[in-house]
PDB file of N, CA, C and O in Angstrom:
ATOM      1  N   MET A   1     -20.217  17.579  15.260  1.00  0.00           N
ATOM      2  CA  MET A   1     -20.634  17.130  14.302  1.00  0.00           C
ATOM      3  C   MET A   1     -22.391  17.468  14.018  1.00  0.00           C
ATOM      4  O   MET A   1     -23.314  17.338  14.823  1.00  0.00           O
ATOM      5  N   SER A   2     -22.441  17.972  12.470  1.00  0.00           N
ATOM      6  CA  SER A   2     -23.991  18.147  12.138  1.00  0.00           C
ATOM      7  C   SER A   2     -24.815  17.026  12.063  1.00  0.00           C
ATOM      8  O   SER A   2     -26.018  17.233  12.221  1.00  0.00           O
ATOM      9  N   GLY A   3     -24.369  15.663  11.817  1.00  0.00           N
ATOM     10  CA  GLY A   3     -24.934  14.531  11.710  1.00  0.00           C
ATOM     11  C   GLY A   3     -24.985  14.149  10.013  1.00  0.00           C
ATOM     12  O   GLY A   3     -25.571  13.179   9.533  1.00  0.00           O
ATOM     13  N   LYS A   4     -24.408  14.919   9.453  1.00  0.00           N
ATOM     14  CA  LYS A   4     -23.971  14.541   8.140  1.00  0.00           C
ATOM     15  C   LYS A   4     -22.840  13.681   7.693  1.00  0.00           C
ATOM     16  O   LYS A   4     -21.733  13.730   8.230  1.00  0.00           O
ATOM     17  N   THR A   5     -23.140  12.887   6.691  1.00  0.00           N
ATOM     18  CA  THR A   5     -21.989  12.084   6.423  1.00  0.00           C
ATOM     19  C   THR A   5     -20.819  12.754   5.486  1.00  0.00           C
ATOM     20  O   THR A   5     -21.074  13.347   4.438  1.00  0.00           O
ATOM     21  N   LEU A   6     -19.755  12.609   5.915  1.00  0.00           N
ATOM     22  CA  LEU A   6     -18.481  13.675   5.610  1.00  0.00           C
ATOM     23  C   LEU A   6     -17.795  12.452   4.604  1.00  0.00           C
ATOM     24  O   LEU A   6     -17.296  12.900   3.572  1.00  0.00           O
ATOM     25  N   SER A   7     -17.731  11.266   4.750  1.00  0.00           N
ATOM     26  CA  SER A   7     -17.137  10.470   3.629  1.00  0.00           C
ATOM     27  C   SER A   7     -17.845   8.886   3.662  1.00  0.00           C
ATOM     28  O   SER A   7     -18.319   8.478   4.722  1.00  0.00           O
ATOM     29  N   ARG A   8     -17.869   8.238   2.715  1.00  0.00           N
ATOM     30  CA  ARG A   8     -18.207   7.019   2.427  1.00  0.00           C
ATOM     31  C   ARG A   8     -17.462   6.066   1.409  1.00  0.00           C
ATOM     32  O   ARG A   8     -17.176   6.377   0.253  1.00  0.00           O
ATOM     33  N   ILE A   9     -17.186   4.832   2.031  1.00  0.00           N
ATOM     34  CA  ILE A   9     -16.589   3.647   0.988  1.00  0.00           C
ATOM     35  C   ILE A   9     -17.781   2.903   0.003  1.00  0.00           C
ATOM     36  O   ILE A   9     -18.830   2.403   0.409  1.00  0.00           O
ATOM     37  N   ASP A  10     -17.362   2.973  -1.228  1.00  0.00           N
ATOM     38  CA  ASP A  10     -18.194   2.365  -2.191  1.00  0.00           C
ATOM     39  C   ASP A  10     -17.434   1.943  -3.186  1.00  0.00           C
ATOM     40  O   ASP A  10     -16.831   2.717  -3.929  1.00  0.00           O
ATOM     41  N   LEU A  11     -17.389   0.303  -3.312  1.00  0.00           N
ATOM     42  CA  LEU A  11     -17.014  -0.543  -4.202  1.00  0.00           C
ATOM     43  C   LEU A  11     -15.120  -0.107  -4.001  1.00  0.00           C
ATOM     44  O   LEU A  11     -14.300  -0.132  -4.918  1.00  0.00           O
ATOM     45  N   GLY A  12     -14.888   0.202  -2.779  1.00  0.00           N
ATOM     46  CA  GLY A  12     -13.391   0.173  -2.223  1.00  0.00           C
ATOM     47  C   GLY A  12     -12.958   1.240  -2.581  1.00  0.00           C
ATOM     48  O   GLY A  12     -11.741   1.199  -2.760  1.00  0.00           O
ATOM     49  N   VAL A  13     -13.581   2.552  -2.840  1.00  0.00           N
ATOM     50  CA  VAL A  13     -13.178   3.877  -3.105  1.00  0.00           C
ATOM     51  C   VAL A  13     -13.949   4.509  -2.142  1.00  0.00           C
ATOM     52  O   VAL A  13     -15.133   4.331  -1.853  1.00  0.00           O
ATOM     53  N   ASN A  14     -12.939   5.444  -1.578  1.00  0.00           N
ATOM     54  CA  ASN A  14     -13.267   6.395  -0.313  1.00  0.00           C
ATOM     55  C   ASN A  14     -13.906   7.644  -1.257  1.00  0.00           C
ATOM     56  O   ASN A  14     -13.300   8.042  -2.252  1.00  0.00           O
ATOM     57  N   ILE A  15     -14.923   8.093  -0.922  1.00  0.00           N
ATOM     58  CA  ILE A  15     -15.557   9.265  -1.494  1.00  0.00           C
ATOM     59  C   ILE A  15     -16.059  10.403  -0.509  1.00  0.00           C
ATOM     60  O   ILE A  15     -17.049  10.147   0.177  1.00  0.00           O
ATOM     61  N   LEU A  16     -15.411  11.716  -0.383  1.00  0.00           N
ATOM     62  CA  LEU A  16     -15.766  12.583   0.265  1.00  0.00           C
ATOM     63  C   LEU A  16     -17.379  13.362   0.079  1.00  0.00           C
ATOM     64  O   LEU A  16     -18.007  13.146  -0.957  1.00  0.00           O
ATOM     65  N   ALA A  17     -17.828  14.059   0.916  1.00  0.00           N
ATOM     66  CA  ALA A  17     -19.059  14.707   0.490  1.00  0.00           C
ATOM     67  C   ALA A  17     -18.769  15.780  -0.676  1.00  0.00           C
ATOM     68  O   ALA A  17     -19.610  16.110  -1.512  1.00  0.00           O
ATOM     69  N   ASP A  18     -17.497  16.258  -0.608  1.00  0.00           N
ATOM     70  CA  ASP A  18     -17.593  17.310  -2.022  1.00  0.00           C
ATOM     71  C   ASP A  18     -16.659  16.371  -3.002  1.00  0.00           C
ATOM     72  O   ASP A  18     -15.769  16.926  -3.646  1.00  0.00           O
ATOM     73  N   LEU A  19     -16.841  15.075  -3.105  1.00  0.00           N
ATOM     74  CA  LEU A  19     -16.558  14.118  -4.522  1.00  0.00           C
ATOM     75  C   LEU A  19     -15.009  14.365  -4.458  1.00  0.00           C
ATOM     76  O   LEU A  19     -14.443  13.798  -5.393  1.00  0.00           O
ATOM     77  N   SER A  20     -14.110  15.089  -3.572  1.00  0.00           N
ATOM     78  CA  SER A  20     -12.524  14.896  -4.000  1.00  0.00           C
ATOM     79  C   SER A  20     -12.004  13.578  -3.715  1.00  0.00           C
ATOM     80  O   SER A  20     -12.282  13.023  -2.652  1.00  0.00           O
ATOM     81  N   PRO A  21     -11.145  12.949  -4.734  1.00  0.00           N
ATOM     82  CA  PRO A  21     -10.571  11.970  -4.275  1.00  0.00           C
ATOM     83  C   PRO A  21      -9.449  11.795  -3.006  1.00  0.00           C
ATOM     84  O   PRO A  21      -8.905  10.734  -2.702  1.00  0.00           O
ATOM     85  N   GLU A  22      -9.266  12.965  -2.417  1.00  0.00           N
ATOM     86  CA  GLU A  22      -8.081  13.135  -1.506  1.00  0.00           C
ATOM     87  C   GLU A  22      -8.042  11.973  -0.633  1.00  0.00           C
ATOM     88  O   GLU A  22      -6.992  11.330  -0.620  1.00  0.00           O
ATOM     89  N   ILE A  23      -9.006  11.600   0.095  1.00  0.00           N
ATOM     90  CA  ILE A  23      -8.987  10.774   1.223  1.00  0.00           C
ATOM     91  C   ILE A  23      -8.591   9.059   0.346  1.00  0.00           C
ATOM     92  O   ILE A  23      -7.814   8.230   0.818  1.00  0.00           O
ATOM     93  N   HIS A  24      -9.165   8.938  -0.638  1.00  0.00           N
ATOM     94  CA  HIS A  24      -8.653   7.531  -1.335  1.00  0.00           C
ATOM     95  C   HIS A  24      -7.107   7.829  -1.552  1.00  0.00           C
ATOM     96  O   HIS A  24      -6.244   7.098  -1.068  1.00  0.00           O
ATOM     97  N   ILE A  25      -6.870   8.750  -2.176  1.00  0.00           N
ATOM     98  CA  ILE A  25      -5.388   8.762  -2.661  1.00  0.00           C
ATOM     99  C   ILE A  25      -4.531   8.649  -1.484  1.00  0.00           C
ATOM    100  O   ILE A  25      -3.590   7.856  -1.519  1.00  0.00           O
ATOM    101  N   ASN A  26      -4.782   9.438  -0.329  1.00  0.00           N
ATOM    102  CA  ASN A  26      -4.003   9.394   0.898  1.00  0.00           C
ATOM    103  C   ASN A  26      -4.087   8.045   1.297  1.00  0.00           C
ATOM    104  O   ASN A  26      -2.984   7.587   1.594  1.00  0.00           O
ATOM    105  N   GLY A  27      -4.929   7.341   1.392  1.00  0.00           N
ATOM    106  CA  GLY A  27      -4.870   5.728   1.565  1.00  0.00           C
ATOM    107  C   GLY A  27      -3.937   5.088   1.026  1.00  0.00           C
ATOM    108  O   GLY A  27      -3.156   4.497   1.770  1.00  0.00           O
ATOM    109  N   ILE A  28      -3.749   5.021  -0.465  1.00  0.00           N
ATOM    110  CA  ILE A  28      -3.142   4.494  -1.617  1.00  0.00           C
ATOM    111  C   ILE A  28      -1.645   4.481  -1.047  1.00  0.00           C
ATOM    112  O   ILE A  28      -0.881   3.517  -0.982  1.00  0.00           O
ATOM    113  N   VAL A  29      -1.420   5.854  -0.638  1.00  0.00           N
ATOM    114  CA  VAL A  29       0.092   6.313  -0.792  1.00  0.00           C
ATOM    115  C   VAL A  29       0.591   5.714   0.500  1.00  0.00           C
ATOM    116  O   VAL A  29       1.634   5.063   0.564  1.00  0.00           O
ATOM    117  N   ARG A  30      -0.248   5.976   1.590  1.00  0.00           N
ATOM    118  CA  ARG A  30       0.167   5.073   2.975  1.00  0.00           C
ATOM    119  C   ARG A  30       0.166   3.970   3.121  1.00  0.00           C
ATOM    120  O   ARG A  30       0.440   3.510   4.229  1.00  0.00           O
ATOM    121  N   ALA A  31      -0.159   3.111   2.000  1.00  0.00           N
ATOM    122  CA  ALA A  31      -0.006   1.882   2.022  1.00  0.00           C
ATOM    123  C   ALA A  31       1.107   1.630   1.192  1.00  0.00           C
ATOM    124  O   ALA A  31       1.724   0.579   1.368  1.00  0.00           O
ATOM    125  N   ALA A  32       1.507   2.514   0.215  1.00  0.00           N
ATOM    126  CA  ALA A  32       2.419   2.157  -0.676  1.00  0.00           C
ATOM    127  C   ALA A  32       3.893   2.443   0.342  1.00  0.00           C
ATOM    128  O   ALA A  32       4.861   1.683   0.338  1.00  0.00           O
ATOM    129  N   TYR A  33       3.793   3.592   1.104  1.00  0.00           N
ATOM    130  CA  TYR A  33       5.169   3.941   1.741  1.00  0.00           C
ATOM    131  C   TYR A  33       5.039   2.542   2.759  1.00  0.00           C
ATOM    132  O   TYR A  33       6.011   1.791   2.843  1.00  0.00           O
ATOM    133  N   ALA A  34       4.008   2.305   3.380  1.00  0.00           N
ATOM    134  CA  ALA A  34       4.118   1.195   4.414  1.00  0.00           C
ATOM    135  C   ALA A  34       4.812  -0.184   3.548  1.00  0.00           C
ATOM    136  O   ALA A  34       5.794  -0.676   4.104  1.00  0.00           O
ATOM    137  N   PHE A  35       4.486  -0.656   2.588  1.00  0.00           N
ATOM    138  CA  PHE A  35       5.272  -1.510   2.168  1.00  0.00           C
ATOM    139  C   PHE A  35       6.505  -1.300   1.530  1.00  0.00           C
ATOM    140  O   PHE A  35       7.176  -2.297   1.262  1.00  0.00           O
ATOM    141  N   LEU A  36       6.941  -0.143   1.227  1.00  0.00           N
ATOM    142  CA  LEU A  36       8.297   0.263   1.160  1.00  0.00           C
ATOM    143  C   LEU A  36       9.274   0.209   2.312  1.00  0.00           C
ATOM    144  O   LEU A  36      10.443  -0.175   2.352  1.00  0.00           O
ATOM    145  N   SER A  37       8.389   0.748   3.328  1.00  0.00           N
ATOM    146  CA  SER A  37       9.428   0.598   4.604  1.00  0.00           C
ATOM    147  C   SER A  37       9.588  -0.696   4.892  1.00  0.00           C
ATOM    148  O   SER A  37      10.657  -1.009   5.417  1.00  0.00           O
ATOM    149  N   HIS A  38       8.638  -1.693   4.639  1.00  0.00           N
ATOM    150  CA  HIS A  38       8.821  -2.960   5.247  1.00  0.00           C
ATOM    151  C   HIS A  38      10.066  -3.679   4.149  1.00  0.00           C
ATOM    152  O   HIS A  38      11.051  -4.366   4.420  1.00  0.00           O
ATOM    153  N   ALA A  39       9.564  -3.213   2.910  1.00  0.00           N
ATOM    154  CA  ALA A  39      10.805  -3.877   1.769  1.00  0.00           C
ATOM    155  C   ALA A  39      12.021  -3.624   2.390  1.00  0.00           C
ATOM    156  O   ALA A  39      12.774  -4.547   2.697  1.00  0.00           O
ATOM    157  N   ARG A  40      12.390  -1.976   2.695  1.00  0.00           N
ATOM    158  CA  ARG A  40      13.629  -1.708   3.052  1.00  0.00           C
ATOM    159  C   ARG A  40      14.113  -2.345   4.041  1.00  0.00           C
ATOM    160  O   ARG A  40      15.302  -2.638   3.909  1.00  0.00           O
ATOM    161  N   VAL A  41      13.477  -2.758   5.258  1.00  0.00           N
ATOM    162  CA  VAL A  41      13.864  -3.588   6.586  1.00  0.00           C
ATOM    163  C   VAL A  41      14.413  -4.822   6.043  1.00  0.00           C
ATOM    164  O   VAL A  41      15.567  -5.226   6.193  1.00  0.00           O
ATOM    165  N   ALA A  42      13.465  -5.383   5.393  1.00  0.00           N
ATOM    166  CA  ALA A  42      14.049  -6.984   4.785  1.00  0.00           C
ATOM    167  C   ALA A  42      14.936  -6.915   3.869  1.00  0.00           C
ATOM    168  O   ALA A  42      15.636  -7.919   3.743  1.00  0.00           O
ATOM    169  N   PHE A  43      15.147  -5.982   3.135  1.00  0.00           N
ATOM    170  CA  PHE A  43      16.581  -6.342   2.198  1.00  0.00           C
ATOM    171  C   PHE A  43      17.867  -5.679   2.773  1.00  0.00           C
ATOM    172  O   PHE A  43      18.913  -5.976   2.196  1.00  0.00           O
ATOM    173  N   ARG A  44      17.944  -4.763   3.904  1.00  0.00           N
ATOM    174  CA  ARG A  44      18.731  -4.771   4.615  1.00  0.00           C
ATOM    175  C   ARG A  44      19.336  -5.816   5.225  1.00  0.00           C
ATOM    176  O   ARG A  44      20.567  -5.840   5.234  1.00  0.00           O
ATOM    177  N   HIS A  45      18.656  -6.769   5.786  1.00  0.00           N
ATOM    178  CA  HIS A  45      19.261  -7.857   6.330  1.00  0.00           C
ATOM    179  C   HIS A  45      19.136  -9.088   5.577  1.00  0.00           C
ATOM    180  O   HIS A  45      18.898 -10.136   6.177  1.00  0.00           O
ATOM    181  N   MET A  46      19.277  -9.060   4.297  1.00  0.00           N
ATOM    182  CA  MET A  46      19.265 -10.000   3.452  1.00  0.00           C
ATOM    183  C   MET A  46      20.738 -10.547   3.021  1.00  0.00           C
ATOM    184  O   MET A  46      21.583  -9.675   2.821  1.00  0.00           O
ATOM    185  N   ASP A  47      21.162 -12.031   2.842  1.00  0.00           N
ATOM    186  CA  ASP A  47      22.086 -12.314   2.740  1.00  0.00           C
ATOM    187  C   ASP A  47      21.701 -13.024   1.148  1.00  0.00           C
ATOM    188  O   ASP A  47      20.595 -13.019   0.608  1.00  0.00           O
ATOM    189  N   LYS A  48      23.039 -13.642   0.593  1.00  0.00           N
ATOM    190  CA  LYS A  48      22.893 -13.968  -0.631  1.00  0.00           C
ATOM    191  C   LYS A  48      21.990 -15.158  -1.087  1.00  0.00           C
ATOM    192  O   LYS A  48      21.442 -15.152  -2.189  1.00  0.00           O
ATOM    193  N   GLU A  49      21.868 -16.122  -0.241  1.00  0.00           N
ATOM    194  CA  GLU A  49      20.833 -17.082  -0.477  1.00  0.00           C
ATOM    195  C   GLU A  49      19.457 -16.678  -0.259  1.00  0.00           C
ATOM    196  O   GLU A  49      18.537 -17.314  -0.774  1.00  0.00           O
ATOM    197  N   MET A  50      19.244 -15.592   0.520  1.00  0.00           N
ATOM    198  CA  MET A  50      17.799 -15.075   0.794  1.00  0.00           C
ATOM    199  C   MET A  50      17.582 -14.454  -0.354  1.00  0.00           C
ATOM    200  O   MET A  50      16.488 -14.748  -0.834  1.00  0.00           O
ATOM    201  N   PHE A  51      18.291 -13.606  -1.061  1.00  0.00           N
ATOM    202  CA  PHE A  51      18.067 -12.836  -2.378  1.00  0.00           C
ATOM    203  C   PHE A  51      17.818 -13.931  -3.292  1.00  0.00           C
ATOM    204  O   PHE A  51      16.791 -13.818  -3.962  1.00  0.00           O
ATOM    205  N   ARG A  52      18.463 -14.876  -3.458  1.00  0.00           N
ATOM    206  CA  ARG A  52      18.335 -16.057  -4.278  1.00  0.00           C
ATOM    207  C   ARG A  52      17.183 -16.744  -4.480  1.00  0.00           C
ATOM    208  O   ARG A  52      16.736 -17.186  -5.538  1.00  0.00           O
ATOM    209  N   ASN A  53      16.633 -16.812  -3.122  1.00  0.00           N
ATOM    210  CA  ASN A  53      15.164 -17.579  -2.918  1.00  0.00           C
ATOM    211  C   ASN A  53      14.137 -16.431  -3.575  1.00  0.00           C
ATOM    212  O   ASN A  53      13.318 -16.687  -4.458  1.00  0.00           O
ATOM    213  N   ILE A  54      14.326 -15.233  -3.023  1.00  0.00           N
ATOM    214  CA  ILE A  54      13.320 -14.146  -3.332  1.00  0.00           C
ATOM    215  C   ILE A  54      13.127 -13.947  -4.921  1.00  0.00           C
ATOM    216  O   ILE A  54      12.048 -13.919  -5.513  1.00  0.00           O
ATOM    217  N   TYR A  55      14.381 -13.818  -5.463  1.00  0.00           N
ATOM    218  CA  TYR A  55      14.296 -13.424  -6.698  1.00  0.00           C
ATOM    219  C   TYR A  55      13.999 -14.464  -7.810  1.00  0.00           C
ATOM    220  O   TYR A  55      13.626 -14.183  -8.949  1.00  0.00           O
ATOM    221  N   GLY A  56      14.232 -15.785  -7.284  1.00  0.00           N
ATOM    222  CA  GLY A  56      13.658 -16.660  -8.263  1.00  0.00           C
ATOM    223  C   GLY A  56      12.217 -16.733  -8.013  1.00  0.00           C
ATOM    224  O   GLY A  56      11.596 -16.956  -9.052  1.00  0.00           O
ATOM    225  N   THR A  57      11.434 -16.610  -6.893  1.00  0.00           N
ATOM    226  CA  THR A  57      10.103 -16.624  -6.906  1.00  0.00           C
ATOM    227  C   THR A  57       9.607 -15.662  -7.536  1.00  0.00           C
ATOM    228  O   THR A  57       8.755 -15.920  -8.385  1.00  0.00           O
ATOM    229  N   TYR A  58      10.009 -14.259  -7.290  1.00  0.00           N
ATOM    230  CA  TYR A  58       9.346 -13.285  -8.665  1.00  0.00           C
ATOM    231  C   TYR A  58      10.008 -13.413 -10.242  1.00  0.00           C
ATOM    232  O   TYR A  58       9.490 -12.905 -11.237  1.00  0.00           O
ATOM    233  N   ARG A  59      10.829 -13.930 -10.237  1.00  0.00           N
ATOM    234  CA  ARG A  59      11.258 -14.098 -11.833  1.00  0.00           C
ATOM    235  C   ARG A  59      10.418 -15.206 -12.465  1.00  0.00           C
ATOM    236  O   ARG A  59      10.077 -15.378 -13.636  1.00  0.00           O
ATOM    237  N   GLY A  60      10.195 -15.867 -11.414  1.00  0.00           N
ATOM    238  CA  GLY A  60       9.207 -17.332 -12.151  1.00  0.00           C
ATOM    239  C   GLY A  60       9.978 -18.459 -12.018  1.00  0.00           C
ATOM    240  O   GLY A  60       9.803 -19.495 -12.660  1.00  0.00           O
ATOM    241  N   GLY A  61      10.879 -18.262 -11.146  1.00  0.00           N
ATOM    242  CA  GLY A  61      11.813 -19.718 -10.863  1.00  0.00           C
ATOM    243  C   GLY A  61      12.829 -20.278 -12.179  1.00  0.00           C
ATOM    244  O   GLY A  61      13.269 -21.425 -12.107  1.00  0.00           O
ATOM    245  N   ARG A  62      13.041 -19.735 -12.922  1.00  0.00           N
ATOM    246  CA  ARG A  62      13.589 -19.806 -14.131  1.00  0.00           C
ATOM    247  C   ARG A  62      15.077 -20.201 -13.905  1.00  0.00           C
ATOM    248  O   ARG A  62      15.832 -20.340 -14.867  1.00  0.00           O
TER     249      ARG A  62
END
């Protein structure tokens, strides 16, 4: 390395030295895919009662 800063996080946004948003977008996409994979595993093992509880929570308990 040449001792120069390659990236920096400011206000939760990753900024590269060339000001491209690539690293920031990659982090967002990585987090979204992780959430989707966890949700897929959870829904695969869900029975009717579990679905009713989760659906009621997100629907507002109506």
